[in-house]
C-alpha positions as CSV (number, residue, x, y, z in Angstrom):
1,M,-10.9,-6.8,43.5
2,L,-10.6,-4.5,46.9
3,T,-14.1,-4.4,48.5
4,S,-13.6,-8.4,48.7
5,G,-11.0,-7.4,51.0
6,F,-7.9,-8.9,48.4
7,V,-4.9,-7.2,48.1
8,P,-4.2,-7.2,44.8
9,T,0.5,-8.0,44.3
10,T,2.7,-6.0,42.3
11,H,2.6,-8.6,39.7
12,V,-0.9,-8.6,39.5
13,L,-1.6,-4.4,39.5
14,N,0.8,-5.1,36.6
15,C,-1.0,-7.7,34.3
16,L,-4.2,-5.5,35.1
17,I,-2.6,-2.0,33.6
18,H,-1.3,-4.0,30.6
19,L,-5.3,-4.9,30.5
20,Y,-6.1,-1.5,30.4
21,V,-3.2,-0.7,28.2
22,K,-4.0,-2.7,26.0
23,C,-8.1,-1.7,25.5
24,S,-6.2,2.2,24.9
25,D,-7.5,2.8,28.1
26,L,-4.8,4.8,29.4
27,D,-6.8,6.1,32.3
28,H,-7.7,3.9,34.6
29,A,-3.8,2.8,33.2
30,H,-2.6,5.5,35.0
31,K,-5.1,5.4,37.7
32,V,-4.2,1.9,39.4
33,F,-0.4,3.1,38.0
34,D,-1.0,6.0,40.6
35,Q,-2.4,4.5,43.1
36,M,0.4,1.5,44.1
37,P,1.6,1.1,47.0
38,C,5.0,-0.6,45.4
39,R,6.1,-0.4,41.3
40,D,8.9,-2.6,40.0
41,L,10.8,-2.2,37.0
42,V,7.2,-3.7,34.6
43,S,4.7,-1.0,36.1
44,W,7.1,1.5,34.6
45,N,7.8,-0.2,31.6
46,T,4.1,-1.0,30.6
47,V,2.1,2.3,31.0
48,I,5.6,4.2,29.0
49,A,4.7,1.4,26.1
50,G,1.2,1.9,26.7
51,N,1.4,5.5,26.6
52,A,4.0,5.7,23.8
53,N,1.7,2.9,21.7
54,N,-1.0,5.7,21.6
55,G,0.6,8.3,20.6
56,S,0.7,10.3,24.0
57,M,4.8,10.4,23.7
58,Q,4.5,14.1,26.1
59,M,3.0,12.0,29.2
60,A,5.8,8.6,28.1
61,R,8.6,11.0,28.0
62,K,7.5,12.4,31.4
63,L,7.2,8.9,33.2
64,F,10.7,7.7,31.9
65,D,12.4,11.0,33.1
66,K,10.7,10.4,35.6
67,M,11.8,6.2,36.2
68,P,14.2,5.1,39.1
69,Q,15.8,2.7,36.9
70,R,16.0,1.5,33.7
71,D,16.1,-1.2,31.3
72,V,16.4,-2.3,27.9
73,I,12.7,-2.3,27.0
74,S,12.6,0.8,28.9
75,W,14.8,2.6,26.5
76,N,13.5,0.4,23.2
77,S,9.6,1.7,24.7
78,I,10.8,5.4,24.5
79,I,11.9,5.1,20.8
80,S,9.5,3.3,19.3
81,G,6.8,5.2,20.4
82,Y,9.0,8.8,18.7
83,S,9.8,6.9,15.8
84,Q,6.2,6.3,15.3
85,K,5.5,9.5,15.0
86,Q,8.7,9.9,12.9
87,N,10.8,11.6,15.4
88,L,14.3,12.3,13.9
89,S,16.3,14.0,16.3
90,E,14.3,12.1,19.5
91,S,15.5,8.4,18.3
92,I,18.4,9.4,17.7
93,D,19.3,11.6,20.3
94,L,17.8,8.8,23.1
95,L,20.1,6.0,20.9
96,L,22.8,8.0,22.0
97,E,22.4,8.5,25.1
98,M,20.9,4.8,25.8
99,I,24.9,3.6,24.0
100,H,26.2,5.8,27.3
101,S,24.3,4.4,29.7
102,E,24.1,0.3,31.3
103,S,21.4,-0.7,29.6
104,S,23.3,-1.5,25.7
105,P,20.9,-1.9,22.4
106,D,19.5,-4.9,21.5
107,R,17.9,-6.5,18.5
108,T,15.3,-4.3,19.3
109,T,16.3,-1.4,19.7
110,F,18.0,-1.8,16.3
111,A,15.2,-2.7,14.3
112,I,13.0,0.3,15.4
113,I,15.9,2.4,14.4
114,L,16.3,0.8,11.0
115,K,12.2,1.1,10.6
116,L,12.7,4.6,10.8
117,C,16.2,5.3,8.9
118,S,13.4,3.2,6.1
119,S,10.7,4.7,6.2
120,L,12.4,8.3,5.9
121,K,14.9,7.3,3.0
122,N,17.6,8.6,5.4
123,F,20.5,6.8,4.3
124,N,23.2,8.6,5.7
125,L,22.1,8.0,9.0
126,G,20.8,4.1,8.0
127,I,24.7,3.6,7.0
128,Q,26.2,4.7,10.5
129,V,23.2,2.9,11.8
130,H,24.7,-0.3,10.4
131,V,28.4,0.5,11.6
132,L,27.0,0.6,15.4
133,V,25.3,-2.6,14.3
134,T,29.1,-3.7,13.4
135,K,30.5,-2.4,16.5
136,S,27.5,-4.0,19.1
137,G,28.1,-7.3,18.0
138,F,25.1,-7.7,16.1
139,D,25.7,-8.0,12.4
140,L,25.3,-11.8,12.4
141,D,22.0,-11.7,13.8
142,V,18.9,-13.1,11.4
143,V,17.1,-10.4,12.7
144,T,18.9,-7.5,12.7
145,G,20.7,-8.7,9.9
146,S,16.6,-9.0,8.0
147,S,15.8,-4.9,9.3
148,L,19.7,-4.2,7.2
149,L,18.1,-5.0,3.9
150,D,14.4,-4.0,4.6
151,M,16.4,-0.6,5.1
152,Y,19.2,-0.3,2.4
153,A,16.0,-2.0,-0.1
154,K,14.0,1.0,0.7
155,C,16.3,3.5,0.6
156,G,17.4,2.4,-3.2
157,Y,20.4,0.4,-2.1
158,L,19.6,-2.6,-3.6
159,Y,23.2,-4.2,-5.1
160,D,24.1,-3.1,-1.3
161,A,21.0,-5.5,0.0
162,V,22.0,-7.7,-2.0
163,Q,25.3,-8.0,-1.1
164,L,24.6,-7.9,2.5
165,F,22.0,-11.2,1.9
166,R,24.4,-13.5,0.3
167,E,27.3,-12.5,3.4
168,M,24.8,-13.3,6.6
169,P,25.8,-16.8,7.8
170,N,22.5,-17.4,8.8
171,K,19.5,-16.5,7.4
172,N,15.5,-17.1,8.1
173,H,12.1,-16.9,6.0
174,V,12.5,-13.4,7.1
175,S,15.5,-12.7,6.1
176,W,14.2,-13.9,2.8
177,S,11.2,-12.5,2.5
178,A,13.0,-9.5,2.7
179,I,15.3,-9.6,-0.2
180,I,12.2,-9.9,-2.3
181,A,10.5,-7.2,-1.4
182,G,13.0,-5.0,-1.6
183,C,13.4,-6.0,-4.9
184,I,9.7,-6.1,-5.9
185,Q,10.1,-1.9,-4.3
186,N,13.2,-1.3,-6.6
187,E,11.0,-2.6,-9.5
188,N,13.6,-5.5,-9.7
189,Y,10.7,-7.6,-10.4
190,I,12.2,-10.9,-12.6
191,Y,15.2,-11.2,-9.8
192,G,12.3,-11.3,-7.0
193,L,10.5,-14.3,-8.6
194,N,13.8,-16.0,-9.1
195,L,14.4,-15.7,-5.3
196,F,11.2,-16.7,-4.0
197,I,12.0,-19.4,-6.3
198,L,15.7,-20.2,-4.8
199,M,13.8,-20.0,-1.5
200,Q,11.2,-22.5,-2.3
201,R,14.2,-24.5,-3.1
202,S,16.5,-24.2,-0.4
203,G,14.0,-25.1,1.6
204,Y,12.9,-21.9,3.7
205,G,9.1,-22.9,3.1
206,T,7.2,-19.5,2.0
207,N,5.2,-17.2,4.6
208,Q,2.7,-14.2,3.3
209,S,5.1,-11.4,2.8
210,A,7.7,-13.4,0.2
211,Y,3.7,-14.2,-1.3
212,A,2.5,-10.9,-1.4
213,S,6.0,-9.2,-3.1
214,V,5.5,-12.3,-6.1
215,F,2.1,-11.4,-6.5
216,H,2.7,-7.7,-6.8
217,S,5.6,-8.4,-9.3
218,C,3.8,-11.2,-10.9
219,A,1.1,-7.8,-11.9
220,E,3.1,-5.4,-12.8
221,L,4.7,-7.5,-15.4
222,S,1.0,-8.4,-16.2
223,S,2.0,-11.5,-15.8
224,L,-1.0,-13.2,-15.9
225,T,0.0,-16.6,-16.6
226,L,2.6,-17.3,-13.8
227,G,0.1,-15.0,-11.1
228,Q,-1.9,-18.4,-12.3
229,E,0.9,-20.9,-11.2
230,I,1.1,-19.2,-7.5
231,H,-1.9,-18.7,-6.9
232,A,-2.4,-22.5,-7.3
233,H,0.7,-22.4,-5.0
234,A,-0.4,-20.8,-2.5
235,I,-3.3,-22.7,-2.7
236,K,-1.2,-26.2,-2.2
237,N,0.7,-24.1,0.8
238,N,-2.5,-23.3,2.5
239,F,-2.2,-19.3,1.9
240,G,-5.0,-19.1,-0.3
241,Y,-7.3,-18.6,1.9
242,D,-4.9,-16.2,3.8
243,I,-6.6,-11.8,4.5
244,V,-3.1,-10.8,3.1
245,V,-1.8,-13.0,0.6
246,G,-5.5,-13.3,-0.8
247,T,-5.9,-9.5,-0.8
248,A,-2.7,-9.7,-3.3
249,I,-4.1,-12.5,-5.2
250,V,-7.1,-9.8,-6.0
251,D,-4.8,-7.2,-6.6
252,M,-3.0,-8.8,-9.3
253,Y,-5.4,-10.5,-10.9
254,A,-7.6,-7.0,-11.7
255,K,-4.2,-4.9,-12.1
256,C,-4.5,-8.1,-15.7
257,C,-7.9,-7.6,-16.4
258,S,-8.9,-10.7,-15.0
259,F,-12.5,-9.2,-13.5
260,D,-13.7,-12.3,-13.0
261,C,-11.0,-14.3,-11.2
262,A,-10.4,-11.6,-9.4
263,L,-13.6,-12.0,-8.3
264,R,-14.2,-15.0,-7.7
265,V,-10.7,-14.7,-5.2
266,L,-12.7,-12.1,-3.6
267,W,-16.3,-14.2,-3.4
268,S,-14.4,-16.9,-1.9
269,F,-13.6,-14.9,1.9
270,H,-17.3,-15.1,4.0
271,K,-16.4,-11.5,4.9
272,P,-13.6,-9.9,2.3
273,A,-11.5,-7.2,4.0
274,I,-11.7,-3.8,3.6
275,P,-8.3,-3.4,1.8
276,T,-9.8,-6.9,0.3
277,W,-12.5,-5.0,-1.4
278,N,-10.2,-2.0,-2.1
279,A,-8.4,-4.2,-4.0
280,M,-11.2,-5.3,-6.3
281,L,-12.2,-1.2,-6.8
282,V,-9.2,0.0,-7.0
283,G,-8.8,-2.2,-9.8
284,F,-11.7,-1.4,-11.8
285,A,-11.1,1.7,-11.3
286,R,-7.7,1.7,-12.9
287,N,-8.8,-0.3,-15.9
288,A,-11.1,2.1,-17.1
289,C,-14.5,-0.2,-15.5
290,G,-15.7,2.9,-12.9
291,L,-19.0,1.9,-13.2
292,E,-18.1,-1.6,-11.8
293,A,-16.4,0.2,-9.6
294,V,-19.7,2.3,-8.0
295,Q,-21.3,-1.0,-8.4
296,L,-18.9,-3.0,-6.3
297,F,-18.7,0.1,-3.8
298,R,-22.8,0.0,-3.5
299,L,-22.6,-3.5,-2.4
300,M,-19.9,-2.6,-0.1
301,V,-21.9,-0.4,1.8
302,R,-24.9,-2.9,2.0
303,S,-22.5,-5.9,3.0
304,N,-21.5,-3.3,5.8
305,G,-18.0,-4.9,5.2
306,G,-17.4,-1.0,6.0
307,F,-14.8,1.4,3.9
308,N,-11.9,3.9,4.6
309,D,-10.3,6.4,2.4
310,I,-8.7,4.2,0.3
311,T,-12.0,3.0,-0.6
312,L,-14.0,6.7,-1.1
313,S,-10.5,8.3,-3.0
314,G,-10.9,4.7,-5.3
315,V,-14.4,5.4,-6.1
316,L,-14.2,9.1,-6.4
317,S,-11.6,8.4,-9.6
318,A,-13.9,5.9,-11.1
319,C,-16.8,8.2,-11.1
320,A,-14.1,11.1,-12.2
321,E,-12.6,9.2,-15.1
322,I,-16.6,8.1,-16.5
323,K,-18.0,11.5,-15.6
324,A,-20.7,10.5,-13.5
325,S,-21.8,13.3,-11.1
326,L,-24.5,11.9,-9.9
327,P,-22.8,9.3,-7.7
328,G,-20.3,11.5,-7.0
329,S,-22.1,13.5,-5.3
330,Q,-24.4,10.4,-3.5
331,I,-20.5,9.4,-2.3
332,H,-20.2,12.8,-1.1
333,S,-23.4,12.0,0.6
334,I,-21.6,9.2,2.1
335,I,-18.3,10.6,2.9
336,V,-19.6,13.9,5.6
337,K,-22.6,11.2,7.0
338,S,-19.0,8.6,7.5
339,G,-17.1,12.2,9.1
340,F,-14.3,11.2,6.0
341,N,-14.6,15.1,4.8
342,S,-11.9,15.6,7.0
343,N,-9.8,13.5,5.4
344,V,-7.4,14.7,3.3
345,C,-6.8,12.1,1.3
346,V,-10.8,11.8,0.9
347,A,-11.3,15.5,0.3
348,N,-8.6,16.0,-2.5
349,A,-10.4,12.7,-4.4
350,L,-13.8,14.8,-4.3
351,L,-12.0,17.8,-6.3
352,D,-10.8,16.0,-8.7
353,F,-14.0,14.6,-9.2
354,Y,-15.6,17.8,-9.2
355,G,-12.8,19.1,-11.9
356,K,-13.5,16.4,-13.8
357,C,-17.0,16.7,-13.7
358,K,-16.9,20.8,-14.5
359,L,-18.7,21.1,-11.8
360,L,-16.0,24.0,-10.6
361,L,-19.0,25.1,-8.1
362,E,-18.6,22.7,-5.6
363,A,-15.0,21.6,-5.9
364,S,-14.6,25.4,-4.9
365,C,-16.6,24.3,-1.5
366,V,-15.0,21.7,-0.8
367,F,-11.6,22.9,-1.4
368,Q,-13.4,26.6,0.8
369,Q,-14.3,24.0,3.4
370,M,-11.0,21.5,4.0
371,G,-9.7,22.2,7.5
372,A,-6.2,20.8,6.5
373,R,-4.9,21.2,3.0
374,D,-1.8,19.8,1.8
375,L,0.2,20.2,-1.8
376,V,-1.8,18.4,-3.4
377,S,-5.2,19.6,-2.1
378,W,-3.8,22.8,-4.6
379,N,-2.7,20.6,-7.6
380,A,-5.9,19.5,-7.3
381,I,-8.1,23.2,-7.5
382,I,-5.9,24.9,-9.7
383,A,-5.6,22.2,-12.1
384,S,-9.7,22.2,-12.3
385,L,-9.6,25.4,-13.1
386,E,-7.0,25.1,-15.7
387,Q,-9.0,22.4,-17.2
388,N,-12.4,24.4,-16.6
389,G,-11.4,26.9,-19.0
390,Q,-11.0,29.6,-16.0
391,P,-7.0,31.0,-16.7
392,D,-7.8,33.7,-14.4
393,G,-9.1,31.9,-11.7
394,T,-5.9,29.8,-12.1
395,L,-3.6,32.0,-12.1
396,V,-5.4,33.7,-8.3
397,C,-5.8,30.7,-6.7
398,F,-1.6,29.9,-7.6
399,N,-0.6,33.1,-5.8
400,N,-2.7,32.3,-3.0
401,M,-1.3,29.1,-2.2
402,L,2.2,31.5,-2.9
403,R,1.4,33.5,-0.3
404,L,0.0,31.0,2.4
405,G,2.2,28.1,1.0
406,L,4.7,29.7,2.4
407,E,3.7,30.0,5.5
408,L,3.5,26.0,6.3
409,G,6.6,25.4,4.2
410,M,4.6,24.4,0.9
411,V,6.2,24.7,-2.2
412,P,4.7,24.7,-5.7
413,N,5.8,21.3,-7.8
414,S,6.5,20.1,-11.4
415,F,2.8,19.6,-11.2
416,T,1.3,22.8,-10.1
417,Y,3.9,24.6,-12.7
418,G,2.2,22.3,-15.2
419,S,-1.2,24.0,-14.9
420,V,-0.1,27.4,-14.6
421,I,1.7,27.4,-17.8
422,K,-1.5,26.0,-19.4
423,A,-3.0,29.2,-18.4
424,C,-0.7,31.5,-19.3
425,I,-0.9,30.1,-22.2
426,G,-5.1,30.7,-21.9
427,L,-4.8,34.1,-21.5
428,K,-1.4,34.3,-23.7
429,S,0.4,35.5,-20.9
430,L,4.0,36.1,-22.1
431,N,5.1,38.4,-18.4
432,Y,2.9,36.4,-16.7
433,G,4.7,33.0,-18.3
434,V,8.5,34.8,-17.8
435,T,7.0,35.1,-14.1
436,V,6.7,31.7,-13.7
437,H,9.8,31.1,-15.1
438,G,11.6,32.6,-13.1
439,K,9.5,31.2,-10.3
440,V,10.4,27.9,-11.9
441,I,14.7,28.5,-12.3
442,K,14.4,29.7,-8.6
443,S,12.8,26.7,-7.0
444,G,16.0,23.8,-8.8
445,L,13.0,23.1,-11.5
446,G,14.8,24.4,-14.6
447,F,15.7,21.6,-15.7
448,D,12.6,19.1,-14.9
449,A,10.8,17.5,-18.3
450,F,7.6,17.9,-17.4
451,V,7.9,22.0,-16.7
452,G,11.1,22.7,-19.3
453,C,7.9,21.7,-22.4
454,S,5.6,23.3,-20.6
455,L,7.5,26.5,-21.0
456,V,8.4,25.4,-24.3
457,D,4.9,25.2,-25.2
458,M,4.2,28.5,-23.8
459,Y,7.0,30.3,-25.3
460,C,5.7,29.2,-28.8
461,K,2.4,29.2,-28.8
462,C,3.7,32.6,-27.2
463,S,5.1,33.5,-30.6
464,M,8.7,33.0,-28.5
465,I,10.0,30.4,-31.1
466,G,13.8,31.4,-30.4
467,E,12.9,31.5,-26.7
468,A,11.4,28.1,-27.2
469,L,14.6,27.1,-28.6
470,K,16.9,28.1,-26.4
471,L,15.3,26.4,-23.6
472,H,14.5,22.8,-25.6
473,E,18.6,23.3,-25.8
474,R,19.0,23.9,-22.4
475,I,16.8,20.5,-21.0
476,G,18.8,18.3,-23.0
477,T,16.8,17.1,-26.2
478,E,16.6,13.5,-24.9
479,Q,12.9,14.6,-24.6
480,L,10.8,14.1,-27.1
481,V,7.8,16.0,-26.0
482,S,10.3,19.7,-25.6
483,W,11.3,18.3,-30.0
484,N,7.2,17.8,-30.8
485,T,6.4,21.1,-29.1
486,I,9.2,22.9,-30.9
487,L,7.8,21.6,-34.2
488,A,3.7,21.8,-33.7
489,G,5.5,25.8,-32.9
490,F,7.2,25.8,-36.5
491,S,4.0,24.3,-38.2
492,A,1.5,26.6,-36.1
493,R,3.8,29.7,-37.6
494,E,3.5,28.0,-41.3
495,Q,7.4,27.4,-40.9
496,S,7.3,23.9,-42.4
497,K,11.1,24.9,-43.7
498,E,12.3,25.2,-40.0
499,A,10.0,22.3,-39.3
500,Q,11.3,20.0,-41.7
501,T,14.9,20.7,-41.0
502,L,13.9,20.5,-37.4
503,F,13.0,16.9,-37.3
504,L,16.5,15.8,-39.5
505,K,18.2,17.3,-36.4
506,M,16.0,15.2,-34.1
507,L,16.8,12.1,-36.1
508,E,21.1,12.5,-36.3
509,S,20.5,12.9,-32.8
510,G,19.3,9.5,-32.9
511,L,15.8,9.7,-31.1
512,K,13.0,8.0,-32.2
513,P,9.9,10.0,-33.9
514,D,6.4,9.0,-32.6
515,N,2.9,9.2,-34.2
516,F,2.4,13.0,-33.1
517,T,6.0,13.7,-34.8
518,Y,5.4,11.9,-37.2
519,A,1.9,13.5,-38.0
520,T,2.6,17.5,-37.3
521,V,5.7,17.3,-40.1
522,L,4.2,15.3,-43.1
523,G,1.4,18.4,-42.2
524,S,5.1,20.6,-43.2
525,C,5.3,18.1,-46.7
526,A,1.5,18.9,-47.3
527,D,2.4,22.5,-46.9
528,L,5.4,22.7,-48.7
529,G,4.1,19.5,-51.8
530,T,7.6,17.6,-50.3
531,V,6.4,14.2,-51.3
532,G,10.1,13.0,-52.1
533,L,10.9,14.1,-47.7
534,G,7.0,12.5,-47.5
535,R,7.7,8.7,-48.9
536,Q,10.6,8.3,-47.2
537,I,8.5,9.4,-43.7
538,H,5.7,7.1,-45.0
539,A,8.7,4.2,-45.4
540,Q,10.1,4.4,-42.0
541,I,6.0,4.6,-40.2
542,L,5.8,1.1,-42.5
543,K,8.6,-0.2,-40.9
544,K,7.1,0.5,-37.1
545,N,4.3,-0.8,-38.3
546,M,3.1,2.6,-36.8
547,V,0.3,3.1,-40.4
548,G,-3.3,1.8,-38.6
549,D,-2.9,4.3,-36.9
550,V,-5.5,6.4,-37.2
551,Y,-3.9,10.3,-36.6
552,V,-1.4,8.7,-38.5
553,A,-2.9,7.8,-41.5
554,S,-5.3,10.5,-41.8
555,T,-1.6,12.9,-42.0
556,L,-0.8,10.4,-45.3
557,M,-3.6,10.8,-46.8
558,D,-4.0,14.5,-46.2
559,M,0.2,14.7,-47.8
560,Y,-0.6,12.7,-50.4
561,A,-4.1,13.9,-51.6
562,K,-2.3,18.4,-51.5
563,C,0.4,17.0,-53.4
564,G,-1.6,15.8,-56.0
565,N,-1.0,12.2,-55.6
566,L,-4.7,10.3,-54.8
567,E,-3.2,6.6,-56.3
568,D,-1.3,6.7,-52.2
569,T,-4.4,9.0,-50.7
570,L,-6.9,5.6,-52.4
571,S,-4.5,2.9,-51.1
572,I,-4.0,4.1,-47.6
573,F,-7.7,4.2,-47.5
574,D,-8.6,0.8,-48.9
575,R,-5.9,-0.6,-46.2
576,M,-7.0,0.9,-43.2
577,P,-8.6,-1.2,-40.5
578,E,-11.0,1.6,-38.8
579,R,-11.7,5.6,-40.1
580,D,-13.7,8.5,-37.6
581,L,-14.1,11.4,-39.6
582,V,-10.6,13.0,-40.4
583,T,-9.6,9.5,-42.2
584,W,-13.1,10.9,-44.4
585,N,-12.7,14.2,-45.1
586,A,-9.4,13.5,-46.0
587,I,-10.5,11.6,-49.3
588,V,-13.1,14.0,-49.4
589,C,-11.4,16.9,-49.3
590,G,-8.2,15.5,-51.5
591,Y,-10.5,14.5,-54.9
592,A,-12.4,17.9,-53.7
593,S,-9.5,19.9,-54.4
594,H,-8.3,17.9,-57.6
595,G,-11.8,18.8,-59.2
596,H,-12.6,15.4,-58.9
597,G,-16.0,15.6,-57.8
598,W,-17.9,12.6,-58.4
599,E,-15.2,10.7,-56.7
600,A,-15.7,13.0,-53.6
601,I,-19.4,12.8,-53.6
602,S,-19.4,9.3,-54.0
603,M,-16.8,9.3,-51.1
604,F,-19.2,11.2,-49.2
605,E,-22.2,8.5,-49.3
606,R,-20.7,5.9,-48.9
607,M,-19.7,7.7,-45.2
608,Q,-22.9,8.5,-45.0
609,G,-23.1,4.6,-45.0
610,D,-21.1,4.6,-42.5
611,N,-22.7,6.0,-40.0
612,V,-20.0,8.6,-39.5
613,E,-21.7,12.2,-39.1
614,P,-20.2,15.0,-41.5
615,N,-18.7,18.1,-39.8
616,H,-18.9,21.7,-41.4
617,A,-15.2,20.8,-43.1
618,T,-17.1,17.6,-45.1
619,F,-20.0,20.2,-46.4
620,I,-17.3,22.3,-48.0
621,S,-15.5,19.6,-50.0
622,I,-18.9,18.4,-51.4
623,L,-19.9,22.1,-51.6
624,R,-16.0,22.2,-53.7
625,A,-16.8,19.5,-55.3
626,C,-20.1,20.5,-56.6
627,G,-18.9,23.4,-58.3
628,H,-16.6,21.5,-59.9
629,I,-19.4,18.9,-61.9
630,G,-21.6,21.7,-62.0
631,L,-24.0,20.6,-59.6
632,Y,-24.8,23.9,-58.4
633,D,-28.4,22.9,-56.1
634,A,-27.7,22.0,-53.0
635,G,-30.1,19.5,-53.0
636,T,-29.4,17.6,-55.9
637,C,-25.4,17.5,-54.0
638,S,-27.2,16.0,-51.3
């Protein structure tokens, strides 16, 4: 341009800066800006916005402070930059400075600040901004109103969002989409679907955001039929091949386990986008279809469609669930080659994968090589050590986390303490367990249900039932897991009478037992021979239609057998739709214990006919049965 003798105007140079900024070429944008003989407001705004949008906030602020004059676009650009960095203090300081300047905030300013409040879930600030919106006269503006709706909903105040929506004098498809999305985000799926229907009837049509929200609602409700109807509606309105809507449709079908439909939608795209692939892959991974997830990932790589951290985390999760160590290791190689090994989310997924595959050395190597670690990283390595029988290593790692984490402001959460408490149980280390309990209280997690129940379990297994009971009372008697843990503690110490007393107290509290509760108490009935209470529990089990549960049925059989009621034992056995080793052992042991040797041997033969592999408990019962009928030759019994 310059070599041809053409002298560009300010407008032309502004367009050139804008072009460089759009291409993220800030160096050339600055060169043009610095060489401009005459800069106007557009020149300054363009280069400031370019730096802010590309994350160069230090340069953006330096230029902003040098501006000879500013307009609302200047202020919005710099506030938007800080907002994208989630720098709340700078964003608010600039907003207040803007209010006292010659430029007043506009709808864009408020939208930027409200979006920041939403992402940080800072409701108190959001309310103050709402007051400012009203004072500035933007409360009737549909764009600002939609931003307010989004803020209230994302901060968890759905009722206020709905009230605000109803009071809006002007609504458009954006405000409708915002309130529908708010309902779904707050798990009010039915109301969100009803609003979607009302949106159609009110003549506002629909958009990709509304469709994405309602498909998510169908997925969470596992409502395949409704999802199919809305899918047909989307196709009719030409949204069937929209990439955002299509991804939501794939996600809905996958979460409803309709994988054929999900795959048909995926293949309907000429070149599926990465999020669409991810929806299918994660759907496989979450529904115990790990092999299919791995195969889909391989196809995704071969198609050159690319992948991201969500893809890699999803396929590693699938490998972890099916213990596919070889495919997972191959994916690790792909991660290193593609440079994703520095991604914290992917590294955390690798830690989880290696831990679940019992490859502790590999997990430790990944952990040591991580440039940055977050709480999830520490939790993953601590859990891997504990789950693989390394309680000492778990506690060492926990202490390292406490030492290093304090420098980074990282504190353990309920998942951390859950693993550490299990390690204390594994070591039978009551002293360290008490120390951990103290740390839990100091951290403010003393009343957390998950941590509290883990501590109850620790005290029970360390023979401190009294402490366990005290803690059980403190964390609240509405936690079924805590009741079950205490019951199991009594049973393990052969305190069956105390277990039954606690069970009756639990019933009085109004809490409903589960299969573990019933199985534990039935065990105490078997130990004490209290067949009367056992029959009452049996009646409750029948009423709740839980007799088909193999675990419950096996303990019922064991209870009746130990109490000498072999007819009831056989009756339950004959009605069971499925039988496992525990079930067969219960009936064989019942007959053998009460001198019915031939019946025990007959059941043993049926067990072998069902291809159920016997264990040492089975053979002990059979030897006892042989003793009762005088067949001392083991070869004769077999």
